[in-house]
N, C-alpha and C positions, 0 to 999 in steps of 0.2 A: 163247954163250948164245942161245937162241931169242928173236927179237923178239916183244914182247908185242903182241897184237892187241886194239885197242879196237873194239867194234862199236856203232854208233849213228849217228844223224843229226847232222852237224856243226852244224846250226842249233840243236840242243838246248842249253839252258843247262847242264845237268848233263854232257853230253858235253864241252862246252867247258871246264868246270871240271876234268874229269878230264884232258883234254889239257894244260891249263895246268900241272897238277901234274906231269905227265911232263916237260914242257918245263923247268919250274923245277928239277926234280930232275936233269935231264940224262939221262933214260932214253929209249932209242930205242923207238919204237912204230910200228905201222901202224894206219891208220884204215880200217875197212870200213864204208861207208855203208849203214845199214839203219834203217828206221823202227821205232817201237814196235809191238809185236804182230806183227811180221813173223816168218816162219818161222825165220829165222836167230836172231833175238832170243829167240823163244819157246823155242827149244831150250836156252837157257842161263838164262833168267829166268822163274820160275814165274808172274810177273804181267805179263810182256811189256814191261817198261820198259827204258829205255836210260839209261846205257851198260851193256854187259856186257864182260867181258874174258876173253881166253884166253891163257895163258902156258904153252906146251907142253901137258901134260895137266891143268893146273890151271885151273879156270874160277872166275869170281867175278862177282857182280853188285852193284849199288849203288855210286854214285860215291864215297861216303865210305869204304867198305870197300876199294875199288880204290886210292884215294889212300893210305890207311893201309898197305896191303900194299907199295906201291912205296917208301913212306917208310921202312919197316922193313927192306926187302929190299936196297935199293941205297944206296950211298954218295952223298954230295952234300948240298946244303943241306937242313936239316930243314924239312919242311912244317909240322910241329907242334913247338913247343919241347919240350925235355926237362924243364925245370923245371915242377913240378906246377901251380903257380898260373897260370903263363903258358899252359901247355897247356890248363888248364881254361877260361880266358878264350876261347881260340881255339875250343874245343869248344862253349862256350856260344853264341857268335855263329853258328857253323855250324848249330847246332840251331835257333836263332831264325830264321835265313833259311829253313831247310827246313820248319819247322812253322808259322810265322806269316806271314812276308813273302812267300815264293814262292807259296803256295796262293792268296793274294789277287791277287798280281801276275799270275799265269798266267791267271787268269780274265779280268782286264782286257786282257792282251795278246792272248789268243785272240779276244776280242770285236772287237779291232781288226784282227788279222792274218787271222782266218778268220771274217768276219762271217756270221751266220746269221739276221739279222733280215729283215724284209720287203724284197723287191726286192734282196736281196744286201747290204743295209746292216747296219751293226753294231747290236746290241741296246743302245739307249740306257739301258734300265733296268739292265742289267748294269754299264754304265759309271757310272751314277749311284750304284749300290750300292757299287762298289769304290773310288771315288775318295776318300771320307772316310777309309777305312782306309789307303789308300796315302799320303794326306797325313800321317797319324800316323806311319806307318812311315818315311817320308822324314825327318820331324823327328827320330825316334829315330836313324836312320842318320847324319844330319847331325851330331848331337851326338857320336855314337860315333867318327866319324873326325876330329872337330875337335880332339881332344886331342893326337894324335901324327901325324896324317896317314896312319895305318894303321887297319885295321878292328879289330884286336885286338893291343894291345901296341905295341912299338917297331920292328917289322920286318914285311916282307911275308910272309904266312903262308897256310895253306890257307883261312883265313877270308876273306881278300881274294879268293882264287880262286873262292869261292862268290858273292861280292858283285859283282865286276866284270862277269861275263857278264850278270847280271841287269840291272845298270845300263845295260849296252850296249843292251838292248832298251827299257828304260823311257825312255831319252832320245829314242826315235824317235817315240813316239805322243803326241798333242797334250796331253792333260791331265797325263800323267805328266811330259812334257818341261817343262811350265810349273812343276810342283812341283819338278822337278830344278833348274831355273834359279834358283829362289828359295832353294835350299839352298846357301848360300855354301861351306861346308866340304866338302859332298859333291861339289859341282861341281868344286872345286879338287882334291879327292881323285881323281876320275875323270880329270881332265885330266892329273894327274901320273903316273898309273899306266897310262893307255891307250897310252902309247908303250913300255911294257914289252914285251920281246921275246916273252914267253910269250903275251901278249894279242894282239899283232899277228899272230903266226904262226898263231893259232887263229881268226882272223877268219872267221866263217861266211858261206856264200853266202846270198842272199836267202831269206827265209822262204817266198816263194811258189814256191820250187823244191821244197819239201817237201810231199808229197801228204797226209801225216798230220800231225796236230798234234804239235809238240815237247813233250816232258815232261822 
């Protein structure tokens, strides 16, 4: 069977999520480094976002669609539980990350990693605007992982694969790191799962090696 090609920047949160899903599932893949809106990506994604996937003559975009495809196509540990309510909880938290937490977090992270303020400094107004929201999200996440040590249910799932790469960046920057360190359960959660093979093997290179902003 042809090896699946993932196309996208390894620094991208969503590319890492997708790679973690492949690693957890035990599915072989190759990674072709390409930034958002590059010619290679635009050929497969109408909005130029990453990751995109090529499996023989079958192409797919959006991380959730790619992860669902490999979960249903290949044998191995389930990324999303079969039981309806457990699956719904996983889907619920994936959606919450994608629609609420990530949009705010990425604005804050880009303000730090790709500063566009005066004299190349970060825009402090953006930081001031995003931190209260991030504080609330951190509190919600702290409570969510506190019950079982997993993001959704009693086992490592695709929901965790969406959360862990995002936390990996939030723990770098000053204000979010401080929030992180005050979130007892979330900090323990990250420490417990950061040694997981799928997380270690997908460790990205530094953000400053990426010419375009990760998405």
